[in-house]
C-alpha positions, 0 to 999 in steps of 0.5 A: 480434126479427125481426118488431119490426125489420121493423115498425120499418123500415116506420115513418118515423123522424120518426113514431116519436119523435112518436106513441105508441099512447096518442096515437091511442087513444080514451078511449071506444072504440066497442064491441059486446057478444058477444051482438049480431048481425051486422046491428047490428055492421055498422050501427054500423061504417057509421054511424061509418065504421070498419072494425073493432069490438072485441067485449066481454063487457059494454059499460061505456060504455052 
């Protein structure tokens, strides 16, 4: 409960009413399989200009 209040006070009031997580999520996220090496992961992140990459068991998008 305390963590939730702390998170809510960091978000401006007008934004809470406008955006939901589903509004920001992509239908086809960029992912990498657990068997990929770090060089491949870093190349994907650099090429797509992202700072994080979800790791999945298998990539359903390929």
